[in-house]
Jmol script that loads the backbone (N, CA, C; Angstrom):
load data "model"
ATOM      1  N   MET A   1      53.227  44.664  67.123  1.00  0.00           N
ATOM      2  CA  MET A   1      53.265  45.175  67.743  1.00  0.00           C
ATOM      3  C   MET A   1      53.312  46.127  68.781  1.00  0.00           C
ATOM      4  N   ARG A   2      53.127  47.133  69.119  1.00  0.00           N
ATOM      5  CA  ARG A   2      54.318  48.522  69.780  1.00  0.00           C
ATOM      6  C   ARG A   2      53.055  48.524  71.234  1.00  0.00           C
ATOM      7  N   SER A   3      54.134  48.561  71.849  1.00  0.00           N
ATOM      8  CA  SER A   3      53.328  48.672  73.453  1.00  0.00           C
ATOM      9  C   SER A   3      52.477  49.669  73.870  1.00  0.00           C
ATOM     10  N   GLU A   4      52.130  49.602  74.690  1.00  0.00           N
ATOM     11  CA  GLU A   4      51.243  51.246  75.539  1.00  0.00           C
ATOM     12  C   GLU A   4      52.094  51.716  76.140  1.00  0.00           C
ATOM     13  N   ASN A   5      52.346  50.398  76.923  1.00  0.00           N
ATOM     14  CA  ASN A   5      53.428  50.884  78.044  1.00  0.00           C
ATOM     15  C   ASN A   5      55.035  50.594  78.263  1.00  0.00           C
ATOM     16  N   THR A   6      55.354  51.709  78.563  1.00  0.00           N
ATOM     17  CA  THR A   6      56.924  51.143  78.289  1.00  0.00           C
ATOM     18  C   THR A   6      57.340  51.874  79.657  1.00  0.00           C
ATOM     19  N   PHE A   7      58.620  51.239  79.577  1.00  0.00           N
ATOM     20  CA  PHE A   7      59.407  51.528  81.306  1.00  0.00           C
ATOM     21  C   PHE A   7      60.865  50.770  81.054  1.00  0.00           C
ATOM     22  N   GLY A   8      61.733  52.282  81.391  1.00  0.00           N
ATOM     23  CA  GLY A   8      63.172  52.228  81.547  1.00  0.00           C
ATOM     24  C   GLY A   8      63.887  52.445  82.693  1.00  0.00           C
ATOM     25  N   VAL A   9      64.675  51.922  82.886  1.00  0.00           N
ATOM     26  CA  VAL A   9      66.178  52.380  83.859  1.00  0.00           C
ATOM     27  C   VAL A   9      67.379  52.875  83.429  1.00  0.00           C
ATOM     28  N   ARG A  10      67.814  54.112  82.949  1.00  0.00           N
ATOM     29  CA  ARG A  10      68.765  53.431  82.581  1.00  0.00           C
ATOM     30  C   ARG A  10      69.697  54.740  84.425  1.00  0.00           C
ATOM     31  N   TYR A  11      71.285  54.646  84.433  1.00  0.00           N
ATOM     32  CA  TYR A  11      72.415  54.677  85.232  1.00  0.00           C
ATOM     33  C   TYR A  11      73.276  56.184  84.466  1.00  0.00           C
ATOM     34  N   ALA A  12      73.064  56.857  84.864  1.00  0.00           N
ATOM     35  CA  ALA A  12      74.257  58.393  84.849  1.00  0.00           C
ATOM     36  C   ALA A  12      75.326  58.384  86.210  1.00  0.00           C
ATOM     37  N   ILE A  13      75.753  59.323  85.535  1.00  0.00           N
ATOM     38  CA  ILE A  13      76.898  60.110  86.842  1.00  0.00           C
ATOM     39  C   ILE A  13      76.710  61.587  86.094  1.00  0.00           C
ATOM     40  N   ARG A  14      76.500  62.587  87.152  1.00  0.00           N
ATOM     41  CA  ARG A  14      76.688  63.596  87.238  1.00  0.00           C
ATOM     42  C   ARG A  14      77.146  64.396  88.229  1.00  0.00           C
ATOM     43  N   GLN A  15      77.870  65.817  88.137  1.00  0.00           N
ATOM     44  CA  GLN A  15      78.481  66.015  88.591  1.00  0.00           C
ATOM     45  C   GLN A  15      77.899  67.330  90.354  1.00  0.00           C
ATOM     46  N   ASN A  16      78.254  67.500  90.924  1.00  0.00           N
ATOM     47  CA  ASN A  16      76.892  68.219  91.611  1.00  0.00           C
ATOM     48  C   ASN A  16      77.154  69.503  92.086  1.00  0.00           C
ATOM     49  N   LYS A  17      76.421  70.071  92.876  1.00  0.00           N
ATOM     50  CA  LYS A  17      76.510  72.143  92.328  1.00  0.00           C
ATOM     51  C   LYS A  17      76.954  71.902  94.018  1.00  0.00           C
ATOM     52  N   ASN A  18      77.608  71.151  94.578  1.00  0.00           N
ATOM     53  CA  ASN A  18      78.075  71.646  95.764  1.00  0.00           C
ATOM     54  C   ASN A  18      79.711  71.993  95.842  1.00  0.00           C
ATOM     55  N   LYS A  19      80.032  73.030  96.853  1.00  0.00           N
ATOM     56  CA  LYS A  19      81.616  73.161  97.338  1.00  0.00           C
ATOM     57  C   LYS A  19      82.583  72.212  96.901  1.00  0.00           C
ATOM     58  N   ARG A  20      82.054  71.071  96.906  1.00  0.00           N
ATOM     59  CA  ARG A  20      83.387  69.723  96.468  1.00  0.00           C
ATOM     60  C   ARG A  20      83.473  69.628  94.937  1.00  0.00           C
ATOM     61  N   LYS A  21      82.283  69.682  94.002  1.00  0.00           N
ATOM     62  CA  LYS A  21      81.894  69.414  93.047  1.00  0.00           C
ATOM     63  C   LYS A  21      82.322  68.195  92.581  1.00  0.00           C
ATOM     64  N   ASP A  22      82.059  66.674  93.690  1.00  0.00           N
ATOM     65  CA  ASP A  22      81.580  65.504  93.309  1.00  0.00           C
ATOM     66  C   ASP A  22      80.896  65.413  92.699  1.00  0.00           C
ATOM     67  N   TYR A  23      81.031  64.469  91.973  1.00  0.00           N
ATOM     68  CA  TYR A  23      80.046  63.532  91.656  1.00  0.00           C
ATOM     69  C   TYR A  23      79.147  62.503  91.895  1.00  0.00           C
ATOM     70  N   SER A  24      77.727  62.316  90.781  1.00  0.00           N
ATOM     71  CA  SER A  24      76.851  61.902  91.549  1.00  0.00           C
ATOM     72  C   SER A  24      76.281  60.301  90.939  1.00  0.00           C
ATOM     73  N   VAL A  25      75.812  59.204  91.195  1.00  0.00           N
ATOM     74  CA  VAL A  25      75.131  57.847  90.225  1.00  0.00           C
ATOM     75  C   VAL A  25      73.979  58.560  90.679  1.00  0.00           C
ATOM     76  N   PHE A  26      73.267  58.761  89.663  1.00  0.00           N
ATOM     77  CA  PHE A  26      71.532  58.210  89.601  1.00  0.00           C
ATOM     78  C   PHE A  26      70.912  57.278  88.339  1.00  0.00           C
ATOM     79  N   ALA A  27      69.788  56.953  88.946  1.00  0.00           N
ATOM     80  CA  ALA A  27      68.446  56.107  88.048  1.00  0.00           C
ATOM     81  C   ALA A  27      67.850  57.045  87.267  1.00  0.00           C
ATOM     82  N   ARG A  28      67.687  56.608  86.366  1.00  0.00           N
ATOM     83  CA  ARG A  28      67.002  57.623  85.319  1.00  0.00           C
ATOM     84  C   ARG A  28      65.613  56.786  85.207  1.00  0.00           C
ATOM     85  N   ILE A  29      63.933  56.999  85.561  1.00  0.00           N
ATOM     86  CA  ILE A  29      63.041  55.838  85.427  1.00  0.00           C
ATOM     87  C   ILE A  29      62.374  56.903  84.761  1.00  0.00           C
ATOM     88  N   ALA A  30      61.911  56.002  83.472  1.00  0.00           N
ATOM     89  CA  ALA A  30      61.255  56.332  82.043  1.00  0.00           C
ATOM     90  C   ALA A  30      59.928  55.015  82.211  1.00  0.00           C
ATOM     91  N   CYS A  31      58.874  55.866  82.095  1.00  0.00           N
ATOM     92  CA  CYS A  31      57.987  55.396  82.523  1.00  0.00           C
ATOM     93  C   CYS A  31      56.346  55.520  81.670  1.00  0.00           C
ATOM     94  N   ASN A  32      56.133  55.113  81.091  1.00  0.00           N
ATOM     95  CA  ASN A  32      54.469  55.019  80.305  1.00  0.00           C
ATOM     96  C   ASN A  32      54.680  56.451  79.317  1.00  0.00           C
ATOM     97  N   ASN A  33      55.816  57.005  78.597  1.00  0.00           N
ATOM     98  CA  ASN A  33      56.091  58.213  77.673  1.00  0.00           C
ATOM     99  C   ASN A  33      56.234  59.295  78.866  1.00  0.00           C
ATOM    100  N   SER A  34      56.007  59.692  80.363  1.00  0.00           N
ATOM    101  CA  SER A  34      56.268  60.431  80.778  1.00  0.00           C
ATOM    102  C   SER A  34      57.696  60.935  81.028  1.00  0.00           C
ATOM    103  N   PRO A  35      57.848  62.142  81.032  1.00  0.00           N
ATOM    104  CA  PRO A  35      59.114  62.330  81.576  1.00  0.00           C
ATOM    105  C   PRO A  35      59.920  61.538  82.454  1.00  0.00           C
ATOM    106  N   GLU A  36      61.347  61.807  82.210  1.00  0.00           N
ATOM    107  CA  GLU A  36      62.131  60.974  83.386  1.00  0.00           C
ATOM    108  C   GLU A  36      62.087  61.603  84.244  1.00  0.00           C
ATOM    109  N   ARG A  37      62.271  60.920  85.634  1.00  0.00           N
ATOM    110  CA  ARG A  37      62.994  61.234  86.906  1.00  0.00           C
ATOM    111  C   ARG A  37      64.202  60.420  87.674  1.00  0.00           C
ATOM    112  N   GLU A  38      64.695  61.016  88.224  1.00  0.00           N
ATOM    113  CA  GLU A  38      66.318  60.744  88.731  1.00  0.00           C
ATOM    114  C   GLU A  38      65.855  60.374  90.331  1.00  0.00           C
ATOM    115  N   LEU A  39      66.270  58.962  90.508  1.00  0.00           N
ATOM    116  CA  LEU A  39      66.626  58.555  92.315  1.00  0.00           C
ATOM    117  C   LEU A  39      68.534  58.710  92.314  1.00  0.00           C
ATOM    118  N   THR A  40      68.802  59.601  93.346  1.00  0.00           N
ATOM    119  CA  THR A  40      69.799  59.332  93.539  1.00  0.00           C
ATOM    120  C   THR A  40      70.311  58.426  93.957  1.00  0.00           C
ATOM    121  N   ILE A  41      71.083  57.096  93.708  1.00  0.00           N
ATOM    122  CA  ILE A  41      72.027  56.420  93.840  1.00  0.00           C
ATOM    123  C   ILE A  41      72.996  56.245  94.925  1.00  0.00           C
ATOM    124  N   LYS A  42      74.081  56.791  94.416  1.00  0.00           N
ATOM    125  CA  LYS A  42      75.398  56.691  95.574  1.00  0.00           C
ATOM    126  C   LYS A  42      75.407  58.219  95.050  1.00  0.00           C
ATOM    127  N   GLY A  43      76.168  58.548  96.622  1.00  0.00           N
ATOM    128  CA  GLY A  43      77.133  60.351  95.907  1.00  0.00           C
ATOM    129  C   GLY A  43      78.270  60.093  96.014  1.00  0.00           C
ATOM    130  N   SER A  44      79.298  60.964  95.688  1.00  0.00           N
ATOM    131  CA  SER A  44      80.548  60.947  95.776  1.00  0.00           C
ATOM    132  C   SER A  44      81.350  59.912  95.102  1.00  0.00           C
ATOM    133  N   PHE A  45      80.702  59.770  93.913  1.00  0.00           N
ATOM    134  CA  PHE A  45      81.452  58.534  92.771  1.00  0.00           C
ATOM    135  C   PHE A  45      82.809  58.753  91.819  1.00  0.00           C
ATOM    136  N   PRO A  46      84.441  58.564  92.135  1.00  0.00           N
ATOM    137  CA  PRO A  46      85.263  58.731  91.486  1.00  0.00           C
ATOM    138  C   PRO A  46      84.473  59.189  89.706  1.00  0.00           C
ATOM    139  N   PRO A  47      84.381  60.055  88.668  1.00  0.00           N
ATOM    140  CA  PRO A  47      83.645  59.818  87.631  1.00  0.00           C
ATOM    141  C   PRO A  47      85.004  58.796  86.826  1.00  0.00           C
ATOM    142  N   GLU A  48      86.034  59.038  86.818  1.00  0.00           N
ATOM    143  CA  GLU A  48      87.013  58.417  86.557  1.00  0.00           C
ATOM    144  C   GLU A  48      86.810  56.382  86.604  1.00  0.00           C
ATOM    145  N   ASP A  49      85.812  55.868  86.986  1.00  0.00           N
ATOM    146  CA  ASP A  49      85.545  54.745  87.523  1.00  0.00           C
ATOM    147  C   ASP A  49      84.097  54.693  86.708  1.00  0.00           C
ATOM    148  N   TRP A  50      83.259  55.650  86.084  1.00  0.00           N
ATOM    149  CA  TRP A  50      82.462  55.264  85.250  1.00  0.00           C
ATOM    150  C   TRP A  50      82.203  55.397  83.745  1.00  0.00           C
ATOM    151  N   ASP A  51      81.865  54.477  83.870  1.00  0.00           N
ATOM    152  CA  ASP A  51      81.819  53.827  82.057  1.00  0.00           C
ATOM    153  C   ASP A  51      80.810  55.060  81.459  1.00  0.00           C
ATOM    154  N   GLU A  52      81.320  55.830  80.830  1.00  0.00           N
ATOM    155  CA  GLU A  52      79.324  57.077  80.148  1.00  0.00           C
ATOM    156  C   GLU A  52      79.248  56.831  79.291  1.00  0.00           C
ATOM    157  N   GLY A  53      79.633  55.913  78.359  1.00  0.00           N
ATOM    158  CA  GLY A  53      79.393  55.211  76.914  1.00  0.00           C
ATOM    159  C   GLY A  53      78.392  53.983  76.995  1.00  0.00           C
ATOM    160  N   LYS A  54      78.749  53.432  78.723  1.00  0.00           N
ATOM    161  CA  LYS A  54      77.623  52.086  78.983  1.00  0.00           C
ATOM    162  C   LYS A  54      77.067  52.354  80.032  1.00  0.00           C
ATOM    163  N   GLY A  55      77.002  54.176  80.628  1.00  0.00           N
ATOM    164  CA  GLY A  55      76.450  54.036  81.623  1.00  0.00           C
ATOM    165  C   GLY A  55      76.169  53.444  82.989  1.00  0.00           C
ATOM    166  N   TRP A  56      77.391  52.390  83.492  1.00  0.00           N
ATOM    167  CA  TRP A  56      77.626  51.833  84.081  1.00  0.00           C
ATOM    168  C   TRP A  56      78.975  51.689  84.866  1.00  0.00           C
ATOM    169  N   PRO A  57      79.691  51.544  85.916  1.00  0.00           N
ATOM    170  CA  PRO A  57      81.072  51.318  86.668  1.00  0.00           C
ATOM    171  C   PRO A  57      82.108  50.549  85.888  1.00  0.00           C
ATOM    172  N   HIS A  58      82.737  50.736  85.721  1.00  0.00           N
ATOM    173  CA  HIS A  58      84.271  50.262  85.340  1.00  0.00           C
ATOM    174  C   HIS A  58      84.138  48.844  86.222  1.00  0.00           C
ATOM    175  N   LEU A  59      84.867  47.889  85.664  1.00  0.00           N
ATOM    176  CA  LEU A  59      84.171  46.731  86.624  1.00  0.00           C
ATOM    177  C   LEU A  59      86.142  46.338  87.431  1.00  0.00           C
ATOM    178  N   ARG A  60      86.535  47.313  87.630  1.00  0.00           N
ATOM    179  CA  ARG A  60      88.097  46.929  87.772  1.00  0.00           C
ATOM    180  C   ARG A  60      88.172  46.475  88.860  1.00  0.00           C
ATOM    181  N   THR A  61      87.317  47.004  89.534  1.00  0.00           N
ATOM    182  CA  THR A  61      87.824  46.464  91.045  1.00  0.00           C
ATOM    183  C   THR A  61      86.379  45.593  92.200  1.00  0.00           C
ATOM    184  N   LYS A  62      86.842  45.285  93.041  1.00  0.00           N
ATOM    185  CA  LYS A  62      85.680  44.183  93.764  1.00  0.00           C
ATOM    186  C   LYS A  62      84.741  45.047  94.047  1.00  0.00           C
ATOM    187  N   GLU A  63      84.700  46.155  94.478  1.00  0.00           N
ATOM    188  CA  GLU A  63      83.777  47.122  94.966  1.00  0.00           C
ATOM    189  C   GLU A  63      83.118  47.766  93.810  1.00  0.00           C
ATOM    190  N   LEU A  64      83.508  48.076  92.588  1.00  0.00           N
ATOM    191  CA  LEU A  64      83.195  48.249  91.655  1.00  0.00           C
ATOM    192  C   LEU A  64      82.217  47.650  91.080  1.00  0.00           C
ATOM    193  N   ARG A  65      82.670  45.685  91.053  1.00  0.00           N
ATOM    194  CA  ARG A  65      81.357  44.987  90.807  1.00  0.00           C
ATOM    195  C   ARG A  65      80.432  44.752  91.423  1.00  0.00           C
ATOM    196  N   GLU A  66      80.802  44.901  92.877  1.00  0.00           N
ATOM    197  CA  GLU A  66      79.560  44.738  93.839  1.00  0.00           C
ATOM    198  C   GLU A  66      78.630  46.106  93.089  1.00  0.00           C
ATOM    199  N   PHE A  67      79.053  47.287  93.599  1.00  0.00           N
ATOM    200  CA  PHE A  67      78.144  48.143  92.812  1.00  0.00           C
ATOM    201  C   PHE A  67      77.260  48.390  92.108  1.00  0.00           C
ATOM    202  N   ALA A  68      77.957  46.862  90.764  1.00  0.00           N
ATOM    203  CA  ALA A  68      77.224  46.832  89.912  1.00  0.00           C
ATOM    204  C   ALA A  68      76.098  46.367  89.708  1.00  0.00           C
ATOM    205  N   THR A  69      76.760  45.108  90.701  1.00  0.00           N
ATOM    206  CA  THR A  69      75.521  43.890  91.262  1.00  0.00           C
ATOM    207  C   THR A  69      74.582  44.588  91.553  1.00  0.00           C
ATOM    208  N   HIS A  70      74.768  45.961  92.403  1.00  0.00           N
ATOM    209  CA  HIS A  70      73.709  46.614  93.177  1.00  0.00           C
ATOM    210  C   HIS A  70      72.363  46.899  92.532  1.00  0.00           C
ATOM    211  N   LEU A  71      73.347  48.499  91.324  1.00  0.00           N
ATOM    212  CA  LEU A  71      72.887  48.579  90.281  1.00  0.00           C
ATOM    213  C   LEU A  71      71.908  47.747  89.544  1.00  0.00           C
ATOM    214  N   GLU A  72      71.997  46.612  88.905  1.00  0.00           N
ATOM    215  CA  GLU A  72      71.836  45.396  88.408  1.00  0.00           C
ATOM    216  C   GLU A  72      69.999  45.285  89.699  1.00  0.00           C
ATOM    217  N   LYS A  73      70.829  45.002  90.872  1.00  0.00           N
ATOM    218  CA  LYS A  73      69.437  44.116  91.738  1.00  0.00           C
ATOM    219  C   LYS A  73      68.608  45.202  91.931  1.00  0.00           C
ATOM    220  N   LEU A  74      68.912  46.619  91.528  1.00  0.00           N
ATOM    221  CA  LEU A  74      68.199  47.842  92.174  1.00  0.00           C
ATOM    222  C   LEU A  74      66.962  48.311  90.466  1.00  0.00           C
ATOM    223  N   LYS A  75      67.336  48.257  89.475  1.00  0.00           N
ATOM    224  CA  LYS A  75      67.297  47.426  88.262  1.00  0.00           C
ATOM    225  C   LYS A  75      65.550  46.480  88.503  1.00  0.00           C
ATOM    226  N   SER A  76      66.193  45.378  89.048  1.00  0.00           N
ATOM    227  CA  SER A  76      64.855  44.330  88.808  1.00  0.00           C
ATOM    228  C   SER A  76      64.584  44.663  89.840  1.00  0.00           C
ATOM    229  N   ARG A  77      64.004  45.092  90.758  1.00  0.00           N
ATOM    230  CA  ARG A  77      62.991  45.582  92.088  1.00  0.00           C
ATOM    231  C   ARG A  77      62.215  47.042  91.462  1.00  0.00           C
ATOM    232  N   LEU A  78      62.798  47.760  90.651  1.00  0.00           N
ATOM    233  CA  LEU A  78      62.014  49.072  90.562  1.00  0.00           C
ATOM    234  C   LEU A  78      60.790  48.006  89.024  1.00  0.00           C
ATOM    235  N   THR A  79      61.550  47.143  88.494  1.00  0.00           N
ATOM    236  CA  THR A  79      60.854  46.536  87.198  1.00  0.00           C
ATOM    237  C   THR A  79      60.016  45.624  88.071  1.00  0.00           C
ATOM    238  N   ALA A  80      60.079  45.211  89.685  1.00  0.00           N
ATOM    239  CA  ALA A  80      58.816  44.226  90.299  1.00  0.00           C
ATOM    240  C   ALA A  80      57.762  45.189  90.948  1.00  0.00           C
ATOM    241  N   ILE A  81      58.477  46.642  91.406  1.00  0.00           N
ATOM    242  CA  ILE A  81      57.262  47.208  92.122  1.00  0.00           C
ATOM    243  C   ILE A  81      56.889  47.763  90.875  1.00  0.00           C
ATOM    244  N   LEU A  82      57.197  47.955  89.273  1.00  0.00           N
ATOM    245  CA  LEU A  82      56.486  48.732  88.613  1.00  0.00           C
ATOM    246  C   LEU A  82      54.745  47.225  88.625  1.00  0.00           C
ATOM    247  N   GLN A  83      55.467  46.375  88.237  1.00  0.00           N
ATOM    248  CA  GLN A  83      54.596  45.312  88.419  1.00  0.00           C
ATOM    249  C   GLN A  83      53.478  45.062  89.269  1.00  0.00           C
ATOM    250  N   GLU A  84      53.947  44.902  90.557  1.00  0.00           N
ATOM    251  CA  GLU A  84      53.090  45.536  91.550  1.00  0.00           C
ATOM    252  C   GLU A  84      52.125  46.731  91.959  1.00  0.00           C
ATOM    253  N   SER A  85      52.250  47.425  91.188  1.00  0.00           N
ATOM    254  CA  SER A  85      51.778  48.957  91.276  1.00  0.00           C
ATOM    255  C   SER A  85      51.029  49.252  90.626  1.00  0.00           C
ATOM    256  N   LYS A  86      51.075  48.591  89.120  1.00  0.00           N
ATOM    257  CA  LYS A  86      49.906  48.343  88.079  1.00  0.00           C
ATOM    258  C   LYS A  86      48.239  48.386  88.756  1.00  0.00           C
ATOM    259  N   TYR A  87      48.642  47.008  90.099  1.00  0.00           N
ATOM    260  CA  TYR A  87      46.986  46.129  90.496  1.00  0.00           C
ATOM    261  C   TYR A  87      47.268  47.464  91.362  1.00  0.00           C
ATOM    262  N   LEU A  88      46.005  48.200  92.037  1.00  0.00           N
ATOM    263  CA  LEU A  88      45.768  48.642  93.660  1.00  0.00           C
ATOM    264  C   LEU A  88      44.768  48.273  94.370  1.00  0.00           C
ATOM    265  N   ASP A  89      44.180  48.367  94.762  1.00  0.00           N
ATOM    266  CA  ASP A  89      42.671  47.635  95.491  1.00  0.00           C
ATOM    267  C   ASP A  89      42.153  47.265  94.483  1.00  0.00           C
ATOM    268  N   GLY A  90      42.489  46.059  93.490  1.00  0.00           N
ATOM    269  CA  GLY A  90      41.659  45.509  92.760  1.00  0.00           C
ATOM    270  C   GLY A  90      41.728  46.237  91.181  1.00  0.00           C
ATOM    271  N   ARG A  91      42.727  47.415  91.101  1.00  0.00           N
ATOM    272  CA  ARG A  91      41.858  48.487  89.722  1.00  0.00           C
ATOM    273  C   ARG A  91      43.070  48.672  89.604  1.00  0.00           C
ATOM    274  N   TYR A  92      43.091  48.760  88.065  1.00  0.00           N
ATOM    275  CA  TYR A  92      44.227  49.096  87.104  1.00  0.00           C
ATOM    276  C   TYR A  92      44.701  50.529  87.674  1.00  0.00           C
ATOM    277  N   LYS A  93      45.866  50.835  87.311  1.00  0.00           N
ATOM    278  CA  LYS A  93      46.718  51.794  88.153  1.00  0.00           C
ATOM    279  C   LYS A  93      47.687  52.071  87.010  1.00  0.00           C
ATOM    280  N   ILE A  94      47.378  53.386  86.141  1.00  0.00           N
ATOM    281  CA  ILE A  94      48.261  53.676  85.699  1.00  0.00           C
ATOM    282  C   ILE A  94      49.661  54.034  86.181  1.00  0.00           C
ATOM    283  N   VAL A  95      50.472  53.779  85.833  1.00  0.00           N
ATOM    284  CA  VAL A  95      51.998  54.504  86.585  1.00  0.00           C
ATOM    285  C   VAL A  95      52.846  55.200  85.395  1.00  0.00           C
ATOM    286  N   THR A  96      53.149  56.090  86.188  1.00  0.00           N
ATOM    287  CA  THR A  96      54.025  57.166  85.579  1.00  0.00           C
ATOM    288  C   THR A  96      55.612  57.697  86.321  1.00  0.00           C
ATOM    289  N   SER A  97      56.333  58.071  85.546  1.00  0.00           N
ATOM    290  CA  SER A  97      57.591  58.390  86.900  1.00  0.00           C
ATOM    291  C   SER A  97      56.791  59.389  87.531  1.00  0.00           C
ATOM    292  N   ALA A  98      56.021  60.334  87.456  1.00  0.00           N
ATOM    293  CA  ALA A  98      55.925  61.874  89.126  1.00  0.00           C
ATOM    294  C   ALA A  98      55.660  60.298  89.627  1.00  0.00           C
ATOM    295  N   ASN A  99      54.394  59.297  89.360  1.00  0.00           N
ATOM    296  CA  ASN A  99      54.013  58.959  90.949  1.00  0.00           C
ATOM    297  C   ASN A  99      54.769  57.729  90.751  1.00  0.00           C
ATOM    298  N   PHE A 100      55.717  57.321  90.204  1.00  0.00           N
ATOM    299  CA  PHE A 100      56.199  56.083  90.449  1.00  0.00           C
ATOM    300  C   PHE A 100      57.476  56.347  92.156  1.00  0.00           C
ATOM    301  N   SER A 101      57.546  57.228  92.154  1.00  0.00           N
ATOM    302  CA  SER A 101      58.442  57.657  93.543  1.00  0.00           C
ATOM    303  C   SER A 101      57.269  57.207  94.803  1.00  0.00           C
ATOM    304  N   PHE A 102      55.979  58.094  94.404  1.00  0.00           N
ATOM    305  CA  PHE A 102      55.108  57.310  95.868  1.00  0.00           C
ATOM    306  C   PHE A 102      55.309  55.432  95.756  1.00  0.00           C
ATOM    307  N   PHE A 103      55.269  55.002  94.922  1.00  0.00           N
ATOM    308  CA  PHE A 103      54.934  53.544  94.875  1.00  0.00           C
ATOM    309  C   PHE A 103      56.661  52.871  95.581  1.00  0.00           C
ATOM    310  N   LEU A 104      57.855  53.574  94.858  1.00  0.00           N
ATOM    311  CA  LEU A 104      59.039  52.961  95.586  1.00  0.00           C
ATOM    312  C   LEU A 104      59.551  53.178  97.112  1.00  0.00           C
ATOM    313  N   TYR A 105      58.711  54.965  97.561  1.00  0.00           N
ATOM    314  CA  TYR A 105      58.920  55.447  98.925  1.00  0.00           C
ATOM    315  C   TYR A 105      57.960  54.965  99.641  1.00  0.00           C
ATOM    316  N   SER A 106      56.649  54.445  99.205  1.00  0.00           N
ATOM    317  CA  SER A 106      55.323  53.734 100.151  1.00  0.00           C
ATOM    318  C   SER A 106      56.201  52.464 100.673  1.00  0.00           C
ATOM    319  N   ARG A 107      56.507  51.399 100.072  1.00  0.00           N
ATOM    320  CA  ARG A 107      56.941  50.475 100.294  1.00  0.00           C
ATOM    321  C   ARG A 107      57.428  49.843 101.594  1.00  0.00           C
ATOM    322  N   PRO A 108      56.788  49.023 102.488  1.00  0.00           N
ATOM    323  CA  PRO A 108      57.561  48.714 103.889  1.00  0.00           C
ATOM    324  C   PRO A 108      58.843  48.372 103.836  1.00  0.00           C
ATOM    325  N   ASP A 109      59.389  48.337 102.612  1.00  0.00           N
ATOM    326  CA  ASP A 109      61.103  47.193 102.748  1.00  0.00           C
ATOM    327  C   ASP A 109      61.431  47.936 101.769  1.00  0.00           C
ATOM    328  N   ASN A 110      61.246  49.431 101.699  1.00  0.00           N
ATOM    329  CA  ASN A 110      62.162  50.876 101.113  1.00  0.00           C
ATOM    330  C   ASN A 110      63.543  50.205 101.734  1.00  0.00           C
ATOM    331  N   GLN A 111      64.445  50.046 100.564  1.00  0.00           N
ATOM    332  CA  GLN A 111      65.485  50.283 100.768  1.00  0.00           C
ATOM    333  C   GLN A 111      66.416  51.390  99.611  1.00  0.00           C
ATOM    334  N   VAL A 112      66.027  52.392  99.752  1.00  0.00           N
ATOM    335  CA  VAL A 112      66.537  52.906  98.032  1.00  0.00           C
ATOM    336  C   VAL A 112      67.952  53.490  98.171  1.00  0.00           C
ATOM    337  N   THR A 113      68.168  53.985  99.217  1.00  0.00           N
ATOM    338  CA  THR A 113      69.600  54.847  99.122  1.00  0.00           C
ATOM    339  C   THR A 113      70.945  53.509  99.754  1.00  0.00           C
ATOM    340  N   THR A 114      71.764  53.403  98.954  1.00  0.00           N
ATOM    341  CA  THR A 114      72.884  52.470  98.838  1.00  0.00           C
ATOM    342  C   THR A 114      73.792  52.882 100.074  1.00  0.00           C
ATOM    343  N   SER A 115      73.486  53.013 101.653  1.00  0.00           N
ATOM    344  CA  SER A 115      74.613  53.209 102.782  1.00  0.00           C
ATOM    345  C   SER A 115      75.428  52.293 102.407  1.00  0.00           C
ATOM    346  N   SER A 116      75.585  50.980 102.422  1.00  0.00           N
ATOM    347  CA  SER A 116      76.689  50.116 101.884  1.00  0.00           C
ATOM    348  C   SER A 116      77.399  50.628 100.964  1.00  0.00           C
ATOM    349  N   HIS A 117      76.908  51.273 100.306  1.00  0.00           N
ATOM    350  CA  HIS A 117      78.152  51.708  99.081  1.00  0.00           C
ATOM    351  C   HIS A 117      78.683  53.328  98.963  1.00  0.00           C
ATOM    352  N   ASP A 118      77.645  53.986 100.042  1.00  0.00           N
ATOM    353  CA  ASP A 118      78.265  55.226 100.147  1.00  0.00           C
ATOM    354  C   ASP A 118      79.125  55.791 101.070  1.00  0.00           C
ATOM    355  N   GLN A 119      80.168  56.677 100.464  1.00  0.00           N
ATOM    356  CA  GLN A 119      81.423  56.661 101.724  1.00  0.00           C
ATOM    357  C   GLN A 119      81.192  57.990 102.380  1.00  0.00           C
TER     358      GLN A 119
END
end "model"
wireframe off; spacefill off
backbone 0.3
color backbone group
């Protein structure tokens, strides 16, 4: 039996359109078959440290392993927010990629940006 509620988080790297032409890491969130939304996780990320096939940083250094742990924790947190956000005011709430940002940014403990990892 196929579930009607779907949720997924994928990580990707993309070249920015700024003068430096550096790269940023994004979380691509898909929820309940709505179009994906992107959240910037880290700017100025070296492309040689990213495994495009796995959608994950190479684990060559301690900093990259810590960043991979951070990405895993973020994915868990996003999943928890989804579960908590389904029921608001005692009513079932359909969560989509479009309104997922509302749930993420409206939480008092919000810490989406990774200032400890940004350089």
